[in-house]
Every structure is written in C-alpha cells, then in structure tokens.
C-alpha positions as a printed Julia matrix, in Angstrom:
154×3 Matrix{Float64}:
   0.0    0.0     0.0
   1.42   3.43   -0.91
   2.45   5.72    1.96
   2.98   9.47    1.89
   4.83  11.26    4.7
   5.56  14.91    5.41
   6.85  16.75    8.47
   6.89  20.41    9.45
   8.2   22.3    12.48
   6.66  25.36   14.07
   8.04  27.69   16.73
   4.86  27.32   18.77
   3.9   25.07   21.71
   2.35  21.68   20.95
  -1.01  22.59   22.52
  -1.35  25.65   20.27
  -0.42  23.77   17.08
  -2.7   20.85   17.95
  -5.59  23.23   18.64
  -5.1   24.76   15.17
  -5.11  21.37   13.43
  -8.27  20.04   15.1
 -10.42  22.88   13.73
 -11.82  21.74   10.35
 -12.2   25.37    9.23
  -8.39  25.64    9.33
  -8.08  22.76    6.86
  -9.84  24.95    4.33
  -7.52  27.87    5.12
  -4.43  25.82    4.24
  -5.78  24.08    1.12
  -5.02  25.26   -2.42
  -7.85  27.36   -3.9
  -7.77  25.14   -7.0
  -9.39  22.38   -4.91
 -12.5   24.51   -4.24
 -12.79  22.8    -0.85
 -15.73  23.47    1.41
 -16.85  21.98    4.68
 -20.25  20.39    4.09
 -20.64  18.99    7.58
 -18.48  18.72   10.67
 -17.89  19.94   14.2
 -16.08  23.13   15.17
 -13.36  20.97   16.76
 -12.46  17.35   16.1
 -12.67  14.71   18.78
 -12.88  10.92   18.83
 -15.72   9.8    16.56
 -16.1   13.14   14.76
 -17.26  12.83   11.17
 -16.31  15.37    8.56
 -17.72  15.83    5.07
 -15.57  17.85    2.66
 -16.51  18.65   -0.94
 -14.25  19.97   -3.64
 -13.05  19.51   -7.18
  -9.94  17.64   -8.33
  -8.85  15.86  -11.5
 -11.67  17.71  -13.28
 -14.29  15.98  -11.18
 -16.43  16.99   -8.21
 -15.32  15.04   -5.14
 -16.78  14.38   -1.73
 -15.01  12.73    1.17
 -16.48  11.63    4.48
 -13.9   10.86    7.14
 -14.1    9.81   10.76
 -11.65  10.43   13.6
 -10.73   6.97   14.88
  -7.87   7.89   17.24
  -7.66  11.06   19.31
  -4.97  11.78   21.91
  -4.93  15.5    22.77
  -1.62  17.18   21.95
  -0.15  13.88   20.69
  -2.02  12.53   17.65
  -5.24  12.0    15.81
  -6.17   9.74   12.93
  -8.9   10.26   10.36
 -10.09   7.5     8.05
 -12.08   7.88    4.86
 -15.54   6.34    5.19
 -16.8    7.51    1.78
 -14.83   9.09   -1.03
 -12.68   8.69   -4.09
  -9.98   6.42   -2.62
 -10.2    2.68   -2.07
  -8.36   3.25    1.23
  -7.29   6.44    3.05
  -5.92   6.69    6.6
  -4.34  10.01    7.62
  -2.26  10.03   10.82
  -1.29  13.38   12.38
   1.43  13.22   15.06
   2.56  16.16   17.23
   5.74  16.25   19.27
   7.63  18.87   21.21
  11.08  19.64   19.82
  13.76  22.05   21.01
  12.36  25.03   19.09
   8.61  24.26   19.16
   6.49  21.54   17.62
   7.07  18.96   14.92
   3.97  17.79   13.03
   4.29  14.56   11.06
   1.61  13.49    8.6
   1.44   9.92    7.31
  -1.17   8.91    4.77
  -1.72   5.26    3.83
  -3.83   5.13    0.69
  -5.02   3.12   -2.27
  -5.82   5.09   -5.44
  -9.38   5.14   -6.81
 -10.72   2.01   -8.43
 -12.63   1.58  -11.66
 -11.98   3.64  -14.77
 -10.7    6.58  -12.7
  -8.07   4.26  -11.2
  -6.56   3.72  -14.63
  -5.63   7.41  -14.75
  -5.2    8.22  -11.06
  -2.34   5.89  -10.13
  -0.34   5.8    -6.89
   2.39   7.85   -8.57
  -0.18  10.44   -9.65
  -1.62  10.63   -6.11
   1.9   10.98   -4.66
   2.6   13.96   -6.97
  -0.74  15.5    -6.04
  -0.05  15.08   -2.32
   3.42  16.67   -2.68
   1.81  19.65   -4.41
  -0.89  19.89   -1.71
   1.59  19.67    1.16
   3.98  22.19   -0.44
   1.08  24.65   -0.55
   0.01  23.7     2.98
   3.56  24.25    4.25
   3.59  27.81    2.89
   0.17  28.65    4.35
   0.96  27.11    7.73
   4.21  29.05    7.84
   2.22  32.26    7.24
  -0.37  31.38    9.89
   1.79  29.73   12.56
   5.26  31.01   11.76
   8.4   29.06   12.5
  10.65  26.87   10.44
   9.29  24.11    8.3
  10.94  20.94    7.08
   9.79  18.05    4.94
  10.36  14.39    5.51
  10.5   12.38    2.29
C-alpha cells in the first residue's frame, strides 16, 4: 500500500499547534484554492468519533469525502479515516511532538488510489505527486499562519 509522509516544524507550543489542526475550518484555510474545498458537515473541533464531510473539485471531477476520527490523543495525535470518497483506502495520521524550538507535526497517509476507470488514470504515482503539491502549498500557508521553520520528511 502506498504511503505518503511529510513533516513540518513550528516555533509554537504543541497545545497551540494541535488546537489549530483540530479545527476543520483551518483545513480549508491551508488548502489550495484550485481544490474549491468546502466543509459540508463537521464539528467546530475534532474529537474521537467526529465525522467530517468535505466537498471539492480535483482531477476535473467533483469530489466528496467523508472521514471519521478513529484515534484522538490531545496534543499527541489523531487519525482520520475515509468512510466515503474517491480512494479505495485512506488513513491520515497526524502526530505532534515537542522539539527544542517548538512543535514537529508529522503526517502519514496510507492510501489506495481510486478504483474503476478513474483508477486507470489516477495511479499511486499520480496521487503521490498531487499530495506533494498539496503539502507544499500547505507548508507555505501554515508558515504564514503559525510562523516558524518548516521541514519536509520524504
């Protein structure tokens, strides 16, 4: 199964960075405008069992993803899993750790590309490129909003 990983560091305390990440509205703030993302349904703050419905447009097609938070440890980690959406499998792990100059956030996404006819075009390599583009944009926006140094983990 393909895996995507990225890491960023922020000169802010873990609790502050975690609080930013668990607000679904902030996901929209750090997503490329080309995705036309909007929050269809979801809580103000994530917690264990929260369900989130996001709509957008990618690969020339309207997309909708429903995910559920299956692990939630305040200031340490949370995991969201796709329940409905374009991927055959999607598990996104967010890990937060204190480092000497602030907080390191590590994202790990285990995924399977879409099936059917779309899967013939949207391969794992294609998804990997798309995720790199998304996280490059996210890194810039997070740097603007949270400040601090950022680094990537390939």
